[in-house]
C-alpha positions as CSV (number, residue, x, y, z in Angstrom):
1,M,-0.1,-0.1,-0.1
2,N,1.5,3.1,-0.9
3,I,1.8,6.1,1.6
4,D,-1.4,8.2,0.2
5,D,-3.5,5.2,0.4
6,F,-2.3,4.4,3.9
7,D,-2.8,8.0,5.1
8,K,-6.2,7.5,3.8
9,V,-6.8,4.5,5.9
10,V,-5.7,6.3,9.0
11,E,-7.7,9.6,8.5
12,N,-10.7,7.5,7.8
13,R,-10.4,5.4,10.8
14,I,-9.7,8.4,12.9
15,S,-12.8,10.3,12.0
16,K,-15.0,6.8,12.5
17,I,-13.6,6.9,16.2
18,R,-14.6,10.2,16.7
19,S,-18.2,9.6,15.6
20,I,-18.5,6.1,17.2
21,L,-17.2,7.1,20.5
22,A,-19.6,10.0,20.3
23,E,-22.5,8.1,19.7
24,K,-21.7,5.6,22.2
25,A,-21.5,8.2,24.9
26,K,-24.8,9.1,24.6
27,Q,-26.2,5.5,24.9
28,Y,-23.8,4.5,27.5
29,A,-22.1,7.3,29.3
30,D,-23.4,9.5,32.0
31,P,-22.9,13.1,31.0
32,E,-20.8,13.4,34.2
33,D,-18.4,10.8,34.1
34,R,-17.8,9.1,30.5
35,L,-16.5,6.1,32.0
36,L,-19.0,5.5,34.8
37,F,-20.5,2.3,32.8
38,F,-17.1,0.4,33.1
39,K,-17.0,1.6,36.8
40,Q,-20.5,0.1,37.3
41,A,-19.7,-3.1,35.7
42,G,-16.5,-3.6,38.1
43,T,-18.1,-2.7,40.7
44,K,-21.3,-5.1,40.1
45,R,-18.7,-8.0,39.4
46,Y,-16.0,-6.9,42.0
47,I,-13.3,-6.5,39.8
48,T,-11.6,-3.1,38.7
49,P,-13.2,-1.1,36.0
50,E,-10.2,-1.8,33.9
51,R,-10.7,-5.5,34.1
52,A,-14.5,-5.1,33.1
53,L,-13.7,-3.3,30.3
54,R,-11.1,-5.8,29.2
55,D,-13.5,-8.6,29.7
56,M,-16.1,-6.6,27.5
57,A,-13.3,-6.1,24.7
58,S,-12.6,-9.9,24.9
59,K,-15.5,-10.8,22.6
60,Q,-13.8,-8.2,19.8
61,D,-10.5,-10.0,20.6
62,I,-11.9,-13.3,19.9
63,S,-13.5,-12.2,16.8
64,I,-10.9,-10.4,15.4
65,D,-8.7,-13.6,16.1
66,N,-11.3,-15.7,14.3
67,Y,-11.2,-13.6,11.4
68,V,-7.5,-13.7,11.0
69,N,-7.5,-17.8,11.5
70,E,-9.8,-17.8,8.7
71,L,-7.6,-16.2,6.0
72,P,-6.7,-16.8,3.1
73,K,-9.5,-19.4,2.9
74,N,-12.5,-16.9,4.0
75,C,-12.2,-13.0,4.0
76,R,-14.7,-11.4,5.5
77,S,-16.4,-8.3,4.3
78,L,-14.7,-4.9,4.8
79,D,-17.9,-3.9,6.6
80,Q,-17.0,-6.7,9.3
81,W,-13.4,-6.1,9.4
82,D,-14.1,-2.4,9.9
83,E,-16.6,-3.1,13.0
84,K,-14.4,-5.4,14.8
85,I,-11.2,-3.3,14.4
86,G,-12.8,0.0,15.2
87,D,-14.5,-1.7,18.6
88,A,-11.0,-3.0,19.4
89,I,-9.5,0.6,19.0
90,N,-12.2,2.3,20.7
91,Y,-12.0,-0.1,23.5
92,L,-8.5,0.5,24.0
93,I,-8.8,4.3,24.0
94,L,-11.3,3.9,26.7
95,L,-8.8,1.6,28.7
96,E,-6.5,4.6,28.3
97,A,-8.9,7.0,29.8
98,L,-9.3,4.7,32.8
99,I,-5.4,4.0,33.6
100,R,-5.0,8.1,33.1
101,E,-7.8,8.7,35.4
102,R,-6.4,6.3,37.8
103,I,-3.1,7.4,37.8
104,D,-4.2,11.1,38.0
105,D,-6.3,10.1,41.3
106,N,-3.2,8.1,42.6
107,S,-1.0,11.0,42.3
108,L,-3.1,13.6,44.9
């Protein structure tokens, strides 16, 4: 893939990340705390919010592994790949936010 095509992939993904995270925030997040859903899930299951998030993200990880293991015999549609890859990236961004918040809170 040439540099221009690769840059288009990157810019497209960044645009999708912003859009999806904003849409999901409307569905799942508290206006006062974007990460509340993961904190509540962790509390309910007696685990950290980070562990709760990774458990939720594991579905995406497993799907991606299955898609990769099917290659080259079966190549899923670009839409299927797009959704799984986007979800995985978004979960990692949310994990980073949880980690940053934890570090900031512990530094007080």
